[in-house]
C-alpha positions as a Python dict, from the first residue, in 0.01 Angstrom:
ca = {
    (1, 'M'): (0, 0, 0),
    (2, 'T'): (229, 293, -142),
    (3, 'A'): (596, 278, -80),
    (4, 'A'): (616, 600, 143),
    (5, 'L'): (314, 439, 372),
    (6, 'R'): (497, 110, 404),
    (7, 'E'): (823, 291, 513),
    (8, 'L'): (638, 492, 759),
    (9, 'Y'): (475, 166, 904),
    (10, 'Q'): (833, -6, 923),
    (11, 'D'): (942, 328, 1102),
    (12, 'V'): (672, 267, 1360),
    (13, 'V'): (748, -87, 1402),
    (14, 'F'): (1148, -32, 1431),
    (15, 'D'): (1075, 234, 1676),
    (16, 'H'): (867, 43, 1906),
    (17, 'A'): (1126, -257, 1874),
    (18, 'R'): (1417, -44, 1963),
    (19, 'T'): (1250, 146, 2223),
    (20, 'P'): (950, -42, 2382),
    (21, 'R'): (716, 133, 2588),
    (22, 'N'): (571, -43, 2870),
    (23, 'R'): (851, -320, 2892),
    (24, 'R'): (858, -307, 3301),
    (25, 'R'): (756, -482, 3559),
    (26, 'P'): (460, -295, 3711),
    (27, 'A'): (439, -197, 4107),
    (28, 'R'): (91, -345, 4085),
    (29, 'S'): (-80, -595, 3866),
    (30, 'S'): (-406, -786, 3913),
    (31, 'H'): (-347, -995, 3610),
    (32, 'Q'): (-33, -1172, 3445),
    (33, 'A'): (61, -1473, 3217),
    (34, 'Q'): (345, -1589, 3045),
    (35, 'G'): (404, -1688, 2673),
    (36, 'H'): (645, -1843, 2461),
    (37, 'N'): (713, -1879, 2080),
    (38, 'P'): (947, -2156, 2074),
    (39, 'L'): (1009, -2121, 1665),
    (40, 'C'): (1146, -1761, 1730),
    (41, 'G'): (1251, -1751, 2092),
    (42, 'D'): (1008, -1497, 2190),
    (43, 'K'): (916, -1481, 2561),
    (44, 'V'): (672, -1249, 2699),
    (45, 'T'): (520, -1185, 3039),
    (46, 'V'): (204, -948, 3022),
    (47, 'H'): (99, -771, 3345),
    (48, 'L'): (-261, -597, 3367),
    (49, 'D'): (-395, -371, 3655),
    (50, 'V'): (-774, -418, 3617),
    (51, 'A'): (-1032, -260, 3844),
    (52, 'D'): (-1388, -189, 3764),
    (53, 'G'): (-1376, -344, 3425),
    (54, 'V'): (-1101, -99, 3307),
    (55, 'I'): (-752, -174, 3234),
    (56, 'R'): (-562, 76, 3405),
    (57, 'D'): (-216, -26, 3318),
    (58, 'A'): (-64, -252, 3081),
    (59, 'A'): (309, -393, 3100),
    (60, 'F'): (501, -659, 2964),
    (61, 'E'): (842, -823, 3030),
    (62, 'G'): (1051, -1060, 2796),
    (63, 'E'): (1259, -1068, 2492),
    (64, 'G'): (1176, -1149, 2170),
    (65, 'C'): (1249, -1074, 1806),
    (66, 'A'): (1166, -708, 1672),
    (67, 'I'): (800, -828, 1551),
    (68, 'A'): (717, -962, 1896),
    (69, 'T'): (860, -647, 2095),
    (70, 'A'): (675, -389, 1872),
    (71, 'S'): (361, -581, 1894),
    (72, 'A'): (391, -616, 2282),
    (73, 'S'): (470, -256, 2299),
    (74, 'L'): (190, -131, 2085),
    (75, 'M'): (-43, -344, 2254),
    (76, 'T'): (16, -223, 2580),
    (77, 'E'): (-30, 142, 2460),
    (78, 'A'): (-366, 39, 2282),
    (79, 'L'): (-485, -112, 2591),
    (80, 'K'): (-443, 104, 2866),
    (81, 'G'): (-770, 282, 2985),
    (82, 'K'): (-979, 57, 2773),
    (83, 'P'): (-1305, -114, 2929),
    (84, 'V'): (-1213, -520, 2915),
    (85, 'E'): (-1499, -565, 2662),
    (86, 'E'): (-1326, -306, 2428),
    (87, 'A'): (-994, -447, 2452),
    (88, 'E'): (-1133, -781, 2387),
    (89, 'R'): (-1251, -658, 2070),
    (90, 'L'): (-914, -498, 1984),
    (91, 'L'): (-761, -876, 2027),
    (92, 'E'): (-1025, -1027, 1786),
    (93, 'G'): (-969, -724, 1532),
    (94, 'F'): (-587, -754, 1564),
    (95, 'H'): (-591, -1121, 1512),
    (96, 'H'): (-830, -1092, 1190),
    (97, 'M'): (-602, -822, 1071),
    (98, 'V'): (-287, -1023, 1100),
    (99, 'T'): (-422, -1355, 979),
    (100, 'D'): (-686, -1292, 715),
    (101, 'P'): (-528, -1197, 358),
    (102, 'Q'): (-859, -1037, 263),
    (103, 'A'): (-883, -842, 577),
    (104, 'A'): (-994, -492, 515),
    (105, 'A'): (-847, -196, 707),
    (106, 'H'): (-942, -189, 1090),
    (107, 'P'): (-977, 196, 1171),
    (108, 'E'): (-1046, 88, 1518),
    (109, 'L'): (-713, -53, 1558),
    (110, 'G'): (-515, 305, 1528),
    (111, 'K'): (-173, 231, 1548),
    (112, 'L'): (-192, -140, 1546),
    (113, 'E'): (-265, -140, 1178),
    (114, 'V'): (106, -90, 1127),
    (115, 'L'): (164, -466, 1204),
    (116, 'A'): (-109, -555, 915),
    (117, 'G'): (183, -630, 668),
    (118, 'V'): (272, -924, 912),
    (119, 'R'): (-5, -1133, 742),
    (120, 'E'): (218, -1156, 414),
    (121, 'F'): (467, -1351, 632),
    (122, 'P'): (270, -1643, 795),
    (123, 'V'): (552, -1740, 1003),
    (124, 'R'): (585, -1404, 1171),
    (125, 'V'): (194, -1396, 1274),
    (126, 'K'): (322, -1608, 1549),
    (127, 'C'): (551, -1334, 1674),
    (128, 'A'): (286, -1054, 1616),
    (129, 'T'): (32, -1230, 1800),
    (130, 'L'): (206, -1388, 2096),
    (131, 'A'): (165, -1088, 2336),
    (132, 'W'): (-203, -1079, 2224),
    (133, 'H'): (-264, -1458, 2326),
    (134, 'T'): (-80, -1383, 2655),
    (135, 'F'): (-292, -1079, 2730),
    (136, 'H'): (-622, -1287, 2681),
    (137, 'A'): (-479, -1565, 2927),
    (138, 'A'): (-376, -1309, 3170),
    (139, 'L'): (-731, -1144, 3171),
    (140, 'H'): (-888, -1473, 3172),
    (141, 'G'): (-668, -1629, 3447),
    (142, 'G'): (-471, -1849, 3247),
    (143, 'H'): (-210, -2001, 3491),
    (144, 'A'): (-34, -2221, 3200),
    (145, 'P'): (204, -2054, 2998),
    (146, 'V'): (84, -1979, 2636),
    (147, 'S'): (263, -2134, 2349),
    (148, 'T'): (250, -2077, 2007),
    (149, 'E'): (328, -2445, 1963),
    (150, 'D'): (-41, -2492, 2060),
    (151, 'G'): (-164, -2343, 1729),
    (152, 'Q'): (-213, -1996, 1838),
}
């Protein structure tokens, strides 16, 4: 990755960390779950409004490090309007991108690619994936809070 591209990616991550999109409690949500990363102190609640197999709205509440906040912000932007099946493929692609050092580019991830560099810092992977695991729990009715201590 060139220095200019890395700087652009960092700018996008910092922008989403400083000014997170969709950080709010929505007026309506059909699914929600809570997540916690004890190592870093990140806490997130993901809210989804799902109807007819489509994620009509996605939002989050909580506090976390810059990576966790940026990831939740980028995730909620990416999920809105997506069919549930496509959203789950995004989760799989995102998880693969940040955990596999040999991962190739994932064009279907779009702006989410800015977090690819997290895989170079294994301790930060849990920060980046917390909102995604919490999204999955919300979608599938997880009532127990998601914790990165559980190996996620």
